C-alpha positions as a Markdown table, in Angstrom:
| # | Residue | x | y | z |
|---|---|---|---|---|
| 1 | Met | 64.6 | 10.0 | 33.1 |
| 2 | Arg | 67.3 | 11.5 | 30.9 |
| 3 | Phe | 66.3 | 13.7 | 28.0 |
| 4 | Ala | 69.2 | 15.8 | 26.6 |
| 5 | Thr | 67.9 | 18.8 | 24.8 |
| 6 | Leu | 70.8 | 20.2 | 22.8 |
| 7 | Val | 68.8 | 23.0 | 21.1 |
| 8 | Trp | 65.7 | 24.6 | 22.7 |
| 9 | Ala | 63.6 | 25.9 | 19.9 |
| 10 | Gly | 61.4 | 28.3 | 21.8 |
| 11 | Leu | 58.3 | 26.9 | 20.3 |
| 12 | Leu | 55.9 | 28.7 | 22.6 |
| 13 | Ala | 57.4 | 32.0 | 21.7 |
| 14 | Thr | 57.3 | 31.5 | 17.9 |
| 15 | Gly | 53.9 | 29.7 | 17.7 |
| 16 | Gly | 55.6 | 26.4 | 16.9 |
| 17 | Leu | 56.6 | 27.0 | 13.3 |
| 18 | Ala | 58.6 | 29.6 | 11.5 |
| 19 | Gly | 57.8 | 30.7 | 8.0 |
| 20 | Ala | 55.9 | 33.4 | 6.3 |
| 21 | Gln | 53.8 | 30.9 | 4.3 |
| 22 | Asp | 52.0 | 29.8 | 7.5 |
| 23 | Glu | 48.5 | 31.3 | 7.9 |
| 24 | Arg | 47.7 | 32.8 | 11.2 |
| 25 | Leu | 44.2 | 33.0 | 12.7 |
| 26 | Ala | 43.0 | 34.7 | 15.9 |
| 27 | Thr | 40.5 | 31.9 | 16.5 |
| 28 | Leu | 39.5 | 28.6 | 14.9 |
| 29 | Lys | 36.2 | 26.9 | 15.7 |
| 30 | Val | 36.0 | 23.1 | 15.3 |
| 31 | Gly | 32.6 | 21.9 | 16.4 |
| 32 | Thr | 32.2 | 23.2 | 19.9 |
| 33 | Glu | 35.9 | 23.7 | 20.5 |
| 34 | Val | 37.5 | 27.1 | 19.9 |
| 35 | Tyr | 41.3 | 27.4 | 19.5 |
| 36 | Thr | 43.1 | 30.7 | 19.9 |
| 37 | Asn | 46.4 | 32.0 | 18.4 |
| 38 | Val | 46.3 | 29.5 | 15.6 |
| 39 | Thr | 49.0 | 29.0 | 13.0 |
| 40 | Val | 47.9 | 26.8 | 10.1 |
| 41 | Thr | 50.8 | 24.6 | 9.1 |
| 42 | Ser | 49.3 | 22.4 | 6.4 |
| 43 | Val | 46.1 | 21.3 | 4.8 |
| 44 | Ser | 45.3 | 17.8 | 3.4 |
| 45 | Ala | 42.2 | 16.5 | 1.6 |
| 46 | Thr | 40.7 | 15.6 | 5.0 |
| 47 | His | 42.5 | 17.5 | 7.7 |
| 48 | Leu | 43.7 | 20.9 | 8.8 |
| 49 | Tyr | 47.0 | 20.9 | 10.8 |
| 50 | Phe | 47.9 | 23.7 | 13.1 |
| 51 | Thr | 49.6 | 24.9 | 16.2 |
| 52 | Tyr | 47.9 | 27.0 | 18.8 |
| 53 | Asn | 48.5 | 28.6 | 22.2 |
| 54 | Arg | 49.0 | 25.3 | 24.0 |
| 55 | Ser | 50.1 | 22.6 | 21.6 |
| 56 | Met | 49.8 | 21.2 | 18.1 |
| 57 | Gly | 46.4 | 20.2 | 16.8 |
| 58 | Ser | 44.5 | 18.9 | 13.9 |
| 59 | Ala | 40.9 | 19.0 | 12.8 |
| 60 | Lys | 38.7 | 17.3 | 10.1 |
| 61 | Leu | 37.8 | 19.8 | 7.4 |
| 62 | Ala | 34.3 | 18.3 | 7.6 |
| 63 | Asp | 34.0 | 19.7 | 11.2 |
| 64 | Leu | 34.8 | 23.3 | 10.3 |
| 65 | Glu | 32.2 | 26.0 | 9.7 |
| 66 | Pro | 31.1 | 26.3 | 6.0 |
| 67 | Ser | 33.0 | 29.5 | 5.5 |
| 68 | Met | 36.3 | 27.9 | 6.7 |
| 69 | Gln | 35.6 | 24.8 | 4.6 |
| 70 | Gln | 35.3 | 27.0 | 1.6 |
| 71 | His | 38.4 | 29.0 | 2.6 |
| 72 | Phe | 40.5 | 25.8 | 2.8 |
| 73 | Arg | 38.9 | 24.3 | -0.4 |
| 74 | Phe | 37.3 | 21.3 | 1.3 |
| 75 | Asp | 36.1 | 18.7 | -1.3 |
| 76 | Pro | 33.9 | 16.0 | 0.4 |
| 77 | Ala | 34.5 | 13.6 | -2.5 |
| 78 | Lys | 38.3 | 13.8 | -2.3 |
| 79 | Ala | 38.1 | 13.6 | 1.5 |
| 80 | Ala | 36.0 | 10.4 | 1.3 |
| 81 | Ala | 38.4 | 8.8 | -1.2 |
| 82 | Lys | 41.4 | 9.7 | 1.0 |
| 83 | Ser | 39.9 | 8.3 | 4.1 |
| 84 | Ala | 38.9 | 5.1 | 2.4 |
| 85 | Lys | 42.5 | 4.7 | 1.0 |
| 86 | Gln | 44.0 | 5.2 | 4.5 |
| 87 | Ala | 41.5 | 2.7 | 6.0 |
| 88 | Arg | 42.5 | 0.1 | 3.4 |
| 89 | Glu | 46.2 | 0.6 | 4.1 |
| 90 | Asn | 45.7 | 0.3 | 7.8 |
| 91 | Ala | 43.7 | -2.8 | 7.4 |
| 92 | Leu | 46.4 | -4.4 | 5.2 |
| 93 | Tyr | 49.1 | -3.5 | 7.7 |
| 94 | Asn | 47.2 | -4.8 | 10.7 |
| 95 | Asp | 46.4 | -8.1 | 8.8 |
| 96 | Ala | 50.0 | -8.5 | 7.8 |
| 97 | Ala | 51.2 | -7.9 | 11.4 |
| 98 | Arg | 48.8 | -10.6 | 12.7 |
| 99 | Lys | 49.9 | -13.1 | 10.1 |
| 100 | Ala | 53.7 | -12.5 | 10.2 |
| 101 | Pro | 55.8 | -15.3 | 11.6 |
| 102 | Ala | 57.2 | -14.4 | 15.0 |
| 103 | Pro | 60.9 | -15.3 | 15.3 |
| 104 | Lys | 62.4 | -16.0 | 18.8 |
| 105 | Arg | 62.7 | -12.9 | 20.9 |
| 106 | Gln | 66.1 | -11.9 | 22.3 |
| 107 | Val | 66.7 | -12.9 | 25.9 |
| 108 | Ala | 66.5 | -10.1 | 28.4 |
| 109 | Ala | 69.7 | -8.9 | 29.9 |
| 110 | Asp | 68.5 | -10.1 | 33.3 |
| 111 | Pro | 67.1 | -13.6 | 32.9 |
| 112 | Thr | 65.5 | -13.5 | 36.4 |
| 113 | Glu | 63.4 | -10.5 | 35.4 |
| 114 | Pro | 59.7 | -11.5 | 35.0 |
| 115 | Arg | 58.5 | -11.5 | 31.4 |
| 116 | Val | 55.2 | -10.5 | 29.8 |
| 117 | Ser | 53.5 | -13.6 | 28.3 |
| 118 | Gly | 53.6 | -14.3 | 24.6 |
| 119 | Glu | 49.8 | -13.7 | 24.3 |
| 120 | Glu | 50.2 | -10.1 | 25.6 |
| 121 | Ile | 53.3 | -9.2 | 23.6 |
| 122 | Pro | 54.0 | -11.6 | 20.7 |
| 123 | Ala | 57.5 | -13.0 | 20.4 |
| 124 | His | 59.6 | -10.9 | 18.1 |
| 125 | Ser | 63.1 | -10.1 | 17.0 |
| 126 | Ile | 64.6 | -6.6 | 17.1 |
| 127 | His | 66.9 | -4.8 | 14.7 |
| 128 | Ala | 69.0 | -3.0 | 17.3 |
| 129 | Lys | 71.1 | -3.6 | 20.4 |
| 130 | Ser | 68.9 | -5.0 | 23.2 |
| 131 | Val | 68.6 | -3.0 | 26.3 |
| 132 | Leu | 65.6 | -4.8 | 27.7 |
| 133 | Asn | 65.3 | -4.5 | 31.5 |
| 134 | Gln | 68.4 | -2.2 | 31.5 |
| 135 | Pro | 68.6 | 1.6 | 32.2 |
| 136 | Ala | 67.3 | 3.5 | 29.2 |
| 137 | Pro | 69.8 | 5.1 | 26.8 |
| 138 | Gln | 70.0 | 8.9 | 26.8 |
| 139 | Val | 67.2 | 10.2 | 24.6 |
| 140 | Val | 68.7 | 13.2 | 22.7 |
| 141 | Ile | 66.3 | 15.8 | 21.4 |
| 142 | Glu | 67.7 | 18.5 | 19.1 |
| 143 | Lys | 64.4 | 20.2 | 18.5 |
| 144 | Trp | 60.8 | 19.7 | 19.7 |
| 145 | Leu | 58.4 | 20.1 | 16.8 |
| 146 | Thr | 55.5 | 20.0 | 19.3 |
| 147 | Thr | 55.3 | 21.2 | 22.9 |
| 148 | Ala | 57.8 | 19.3 | 25.0 |
| 149 | Pro | 55.9 | 16.7 | 27.0 |
| 150 | Asp | 56.0 | 16.4 | 30.8 |
| 151 | Thr | 57.5 | 12.9 | 31.4 |
| 152 | Gln | 57.7 | 13.1 | 35.2 |
| 153 | Gly | 56.3 | 9.9 | 36.8 |
| 154 | Lys | 55.1 | 8.5 | 33.5 |
| 155 | Phe | 56.0 | 5.7 | 31.1 |
| 156 | Val | 57.7 | 7.0 | 28.0 |
| 157 | Leu | 57.4 | 5.2 | 24.6 |
| 158 | Val | 60.0 | 6.4 | 22.2 |
| 159 | Asp | 59.6 | 5.6 | 18.5 |
| 160 | Ile | 62.5 | 6.1 | 16.1 |
| 161 | Trp | 61.0 | 6.6 | 12.7 |
| 162 | Ala | 61.2 | 8.5 | 9.4 |
| 163 | Thr | 58.7 | 10.0 | 7.0 |
| 164 | Trp | 59.9 | 8.0 | 4.0 |
| 165 | Cys | 59.5 | 4.7 | 5.9 |
| 166 | Gly | 56.3 | 2.9 | 5.0 |
| 167 | Pro | 56.1 | 0.6 | 8.1 |
| 168 | Cys | 56.8 | 3.8 | 10.3 |
| 169 | Gln | 53.8 | 5.5 | 8.8 |
| 170 | Arg | 51.6 | 2.4 | 9.2 |
| 171 | Ser | 52.6 | 2.3 | 12.9 |
| 172 | Ile | 51.4 | 5.9 | 13.6 |
| 173 | Pro | 47.6 | 5.0 | 14.0 |
| 174 | His | 48.5 | 2.4 | 16.6 |
| 175 | Leu | 50.7 | 4.8 | 18.5 |
| 176 | Asn | 48.0 | 7.4 | 18.4 |
| 177 | Glu | 45.6 | 4.9 | 19.9 |
| 178 | Leu | 47.9 | 3.9 | 22.7 |
| 179 | Tyr | 48.6 | 7.6 | 23.5 |
| 180 | Ala | 44.9 | 8.5 | 23.4 |
| 181 | Lys | 43.9 | 5.7 | 25.8 |
| 182 | Tyr | 46.8 | 6.0 | 28.3 |
| 183 | Lys | 47.9 | 9.6 | 28.1 |
| 184 | Asp | 47.4 | 10.2 | 31.8 |
| 185 | Arg | 50.2 | 7.7 | 32.4 |
| 186 | Leu | 52.0 | 7.5 | 29.0 |
| 187 | Val | 54.0 | 9.9 | 26.9 |
| 188 | Val | 54.7 | 8.9 | 23.3 |
| 189 | Ile | 57.6 | 10.6 | 21.5 |
| 190 | Gly | 58.4 | 10.1 | 17.8 |
| 191 | Ile | 62.1 | 11.0 | 17.0 |
| 192 | Ser | 63.3 | 11.4 | 13.4 |
| 193 | Ser | 66.8 | 12.2 | 12.1 |
| 194 | Glu | 65.3 | 14.1 | 9.2 |
| 195 | Pro | 65.4 | 17.9 | 8.8 |
| 196 | Glu | 62.5 | 19.7 | 10.4 |
| 197 | Gln | 61.0 | 20.8 | 7.1 |
| 198 | Asp | 60.8 | 17.2 | 5.9 |
| 199 | Ile | 59.0 | 16.0 | 9.1 |
| 200 | Arg | 56.5 | 18.9 | 9.0 |
| 201 | Arg | 55.9 | 18.2 | 5.3 |
| 202 | Met | 54.3 | 14.9 | 6.1 |
| 203 | Thr | 50.7 | 15.6 | 7.0 |
| 204 | Glu | 49.2 | 12.1 | 6.8 |
| 205 | Pro | 48.8 | 10.0 | 8.7 |
| 206 | Arg | 48.5 | 12.7 | 11.4 |
| 207 | Ile | 50.6 | 12.3 | 14.5 |
| 208 | Glu | 48.8 | 13.1 | 17.8 |
| 209 | Tyr | 51.7 | 12.6 | 20.2 |
| 210 | Ala | 54.9 | 14.5 | 20.7 |
| 211 | Val | 57.3 | 14.8 | 17.8 |
| 212 | Ala | 61.0 | 15.8 | 17.9 |
| 213 | Ser | 64.0 | 15.8 | 15.6 |
| 214 | Asp | 67.6 | 14.9 | 16.1 |
| 215 | Thr | 69.4 | 15.3 | 12.7 |
| 216 | Gln | 72.5 | 13.5 | 14.1 |
| 217 | Gly | 70.5 | 10.4 | 15.0 |
| 218 | Arg | 72.2 | 10.1 | 18.4 |
| 219 | Thr | 69.6 | 7.9 | 20.1 |
| 220 | Ser | 69.5 | 5.7 | 17.1 |
| 221 | Arg | 73.2 | 5.3 | 17.0 |
| 222 | Ala | 73.4 | 4.6 | 20.7 |
| 223 | Leu | 71.0 | 1.7 | 20.2 |
| 224 | Glu | 72.7 | 0.5 | 17.0 |
| 225 | Val | 69.3 | 0.6 | 15.2 |
| 226 | Lys | 69.5 | -1.3 | 11.9 |
| 227 | Gly | 65.8 | -1.1 | 11.0 |
| 228 | Ile | 62.9 | 1.2 | 11.7 |
| 229 | Pro | 60.4 | 1.8 | 13.2 |
| 230 | His | 62.1 | 0.9 | 16.5 |
| 231 | Ala | 60.4 | 1.7 | 19.7 |
| 232 | Phe | 61.3 | 1.2 | 23.4 |
| 233 | Leu | 59.2 | 1.7 | 26.5 |
| 234 | Ile | 60.8 | 3.4 | 29.5 |
| 235 | Asp | 59.2 | 2.9 | 32.9 |
| 236 | Pro | 59.0 | 5.8 | 35.5 |
| 237 | Lys | 62.3 | 4.6 | 37.1 |
| 238 | Gly | 64.1 | 4.8 | 33.7 |
| 239 | Ile | 64.3 | 1.1 | 32.9 |
| 240 | Val | 63.4 | -0.2 | 29.4 |
| 241 | Arg | 60.5 | -2.7 | 29.5 |
| 242 | Phe | 59.7 | -3.2 | 25.8 |
| 243 | Glu | 61.7 | -2.9 | 22.6 |
| 244 | Gly | 60.9 | -3.6 | 19.0 |
| 245 | Met | 58.5 | -2.6 | 16.3 |
| 246 | Pro | 55.6 | -0.6 | 17.7 |
| 247 | His | 52.8 | -2.9 | 16.7 |
| 248 | Tyr | 54.2 | -5.7 | 18.9 |
| 249 | Leu | 53.4 | -3.5 | 21.9 |
| 250 | Thr | 49.8 | -4.5 | 22.2 |
| 251 | Asp | 47.2 | -2.7 | 24.2 |
| 252 | Lys | 47.0 | -5.7 | 26.7 |
| 253 | Gly | 50.8 | -5.9 | 26.8 |
| 254 | Leu | 51.1 | -2.2 | 27.6 |
| 255 | Glu | 48.5 | -2.5 | 30.4 |
| 256 | Thr | 50.4 | -5.4 | 31.9 |
| 257 | Leu | 53.7 | -3.6 | 31.8 |
| 258 | Met | 52.3 | -0.5 | 33.4 |
| 259 | Ala | 50.5 | -2.4 | 36.1 |
| 260 | Arg | 53.7 | -4.3 | 36.9 |
| 261 | Tyr | 56.2 | -1.4 | 36.8 |
| 262 | Thr | 54.2 | 1.5 | 38.2 |
| 263 | Pro | 56.1 | 2.6 | 41.4 |
C-alpha cells in the first residue's frame, strides 16, 4: 500500500505537539489506567485530550481523580449538557442517514467484480471520481498528528474531511465505532487539508483513529473530490473496495468486504 510521507514530523521525539501552552504531566491516572509522559493538548466540558508516550489519547473528566477534576475545572452540569447535545445531534444525523433517498450507485470499473448487496451497503452516489475495484490512489501524508499507524496486512479506511464540515463531524462517531470494533484488521485515517493548528483546535467530537494533514490536498485532488466527507476502503492488496460517505459503510457491509477480500 502506498503512503507518501512528504514531511516526517518526529512526533515521538516532540511528544506529538509543539507549543509552550501545552501542559505536561509525568503521569495521568484515568480510572485504573496510568499514562506516562503526558502532554495535555486541550480540555472540553467533558473530555481531556492528550498525547502520551505511545499515542494520542482522551479521557472523560468524570473519570479523573478529584484533584485533577478540580485542576481542569470539571463542571458536571456543563458536562451533562454537552453530552446530551452531542447525543441529540448524533441521533438526528443517524435518523437522516436512514431516511435519505439512495440514488443509483456508480458502476464499478470492472462489472464482473462481485458486489456487496444493497442491504449491507446501501446504494449511493459519490461526489468524486470512482476508483472502485481499482488500485488505490497514492495517499499523501504531509504530517501525522497522531502516531503513524501500521497498515501492513490490514484494510485501510481513508476519510477525507474538514473541521468546518458538519457532515464530517457527524461521521466521526461512526468511524470511531468501526475502528474500535475492527482495529485488529482495520486502520482508519482521517486526512484534512487544513493547517495543523485548525485540526488540533477541534476537540469534539473526539477522534479515536489516526489523523493526518496534507495542506495541499493531494489525495483529494487525485480523486477529484467535490464533496466531503469522502471515504474509501483499501484492501490489503491495495484495491479500493468501498467509496462514498462514511455512513454508507455499514458494520455488516464492512464485515462482508473484509471476509471477501482478506488474502
